[in-house]
N, C-alpha and C positions, 0 to 999 in steps of 0.2 A: 743726517737726520738729528734732530734734537732729541736727547734722551728723555724718557719718561721717568719722573720721580714717583715711584710706587708708594712712597711715604705720604704723598699728597692725598688727603682723605677723600677727595671727591672727583678724581679724574674720570671715573666712570659714571658719576652722577645718577646712580640708581639704575643704570642699564642692566638688562637681564642677559647674563652670559651663561650659556650651557657649557658644561665641562664633561667630556668623555675621555677618561684616562683610567687605566687599570693598574698602574703602579701607585701604590698607596702614598709613598713619600713625595713623588712628583705631584700627585693630585692634591695632597695636603698643602703643599707650598703654593700651588696655583690658587686654590680656594682661599687660603689665608690672605694672600696678597691681593686677590681680586676684591674680597670683602673689605679689607682695610682701605681699599681705593674707591669704595662706594658702590661696587657692583652688587647686584642681586644675583647670586650664583644659583643657576638651575642645575640640580644634581648635587654633587657630582655623581656620574654614572660610571660604573666599572664593567658594564655589559651593554652591548649594542642594543639589545631588545629594550632595555630600560630607557635608553636615549630615544629610541623610536616611539615608545609609548609616550614619553614626555612631549615629543614633537606633535603627537596627536591631541594633547590636552593643554599644553602651555600656550598662553596668549602673549603677544607682544615681545617675542624673543628678539633681542638686539644683535647678538653675536654668539659665536661658539668657538671653542678650542677642542680639536679632535686629535686624539692619538690615532694613528693609522691601524696599528695592530692591537686589537682588543681580545685578549685570551685566544690568540691564534686566528681570529677572524678579522677581515678588513672592514673598516668603518665607512666604506663608500656609500652604503645605502643611506646613512645619516647625512653624509655630504651631499648626496643627490637631492634630498628633501630640502636642505638648507639652500642649495643653489636654485631649486624651483621656486622657493619662497623669497629669493633675493636677500637672504640673511647672511651677512658677512661672517666668514670663519677663517681659521688658520689651521694648518696641520702642525702638531708638535710630535715628532716621531724619532725613533731610532734608525729609521730607514733613510737611505740617501734619496734626495729629490728625484733621481732618475727612476726610482721604484714607483713613483706616483703616476697614474695614468694621464695621458695627454688631456683628457676631459677636464682636468683640474689644473691646467697649466697657469691659470691666472690666480691661483690660490697660493698665498705665502706658505712655504714649508720651512719649519725650523727643526734642525737636527738636535736631538737631545745629546748632551745636556744643554738646555736653553734657559735663559733667565725670564722671569715673568715680565720684566720691564721690556724686553725685546718683543715678546708676544703682545703686550699691551700697546706698544707703539704701532704695530701692524693692525691690530684690531681697531684702535681709535681712528687711524687713518681710513680704514674701510667703513667704519660706522659713520664717519663724518661726511662721506660722499654719497 
């Protein structure tokens, strides 16, 4: 794969990307890099209920980045809504991919630590299709 240059100011061209991550430092890096790359970040959210509420009100969401474990709870309810709406997303998690249920077998899973450019590559490929 060709690497994504996160320094490019418009690789996300105003796409709306939801971020669900409860680790402050990881979230801050993701948000900064996404915004610098032209994304309109929805959130970031550190609680599942916040992300679910946003999904009920946010229009034209293009993609999402989900941590699997949010304060001890699994983010699969958010993932299910995204799948139902055909909104591309990826998991960025400390868990091994084998911990992800088979229902999400087609969803890219990135083990932390992961770079924003790796996530961006997967998101852009999914958004483009």
